[in-house]
C-alpha positions in Angstrom: 0.0 0.1 0.1 0.8 3.6 -1.1 1.8 6.2 2.0 0.3 9.2 -0.6 -3.1 9.4 -0.6 -3.1 10.5 -3.9 -2.0 7.5 -5.0 -4.9 5.5 -4.0 -7.2 3.4 -6.5 -10.6 2.7 -5.8 -10.2 -0.7 -5.3 -7.7 0.5 -2.6 -10.6 2.6 -1.2 -12.9 -0.6 -1.5 -10.3 -3.0 0.4 -10.5 -0.8 3.3 -14.1 -0.5 3.3 -14.3 -4.1 3.5 -11.9 -4.1 6.7 -14.0 -1.7 8.1 -17.1 -3.7 7.7 -15.1 -6.6 9.3 -14.4 -4.2 12.2 -17.9 -3.3 12.3 -17.1 0.4 11.8 -19.6 0.9 9.3 -19.7 4.4 9.0 -16.2 4.6 8.2 -16.8 1.9 5.6 -19.1 4.0 4.2 -16.8 7.0 3.6 -14.2 4.7 2.3 -16.7 3.5 0.0 -17.8 6.8 -0.9 -14.6 7.7 -2.3 -14.2 4.5 -4.2 -17.3 5.4 -5.9 -16.2 8.8 -7.0 -13.1 7.2 -8.2 -14.7 5.1 -10.4 -15.9 6.1 -13.9 -18.5 3.8 -14.8 -21.9 5.4 -12.6 -23.3 1.4 -12.7 -20.5 0.5 -11.3 -20.1 3.8 -8.9 -24.0 2.9 -7.8 -23.4 -0.6 -6.7 -20.5 0.4 -4.6 -22.8 2.9 -3.0 -25.4 0.0 -2.6 -23.0 -2.1 -0.6 -21.9 0.0 1.5 -25.1 2.4 2.7 -24.9 5.3 5.0 -25.7 3.6 9.0 -27.4 6.8 9.5 -30.2 6.4 7.0 -30.3 2.9 7.5 -31.0 2.8 11.5 -33.7 1.3 12.9 -35.2 2.1 16.1 -36.0 -1.0 18.9 -38.1 -0.3 22.0 
């Protein structure tokens, strides 16, 4: 992995998003996936990335 954030690719961000999901850090996973989607030139692929890592703030369910 690189030390310069400008050198990171969409795949690097997706790897990080998967790692954060495994660590139950869903908000950070979402942010990394958003950056991966931003770097992805194909709109359909970008939409798929966003769908795979939804914003946990908008997908919460309230329990009694």
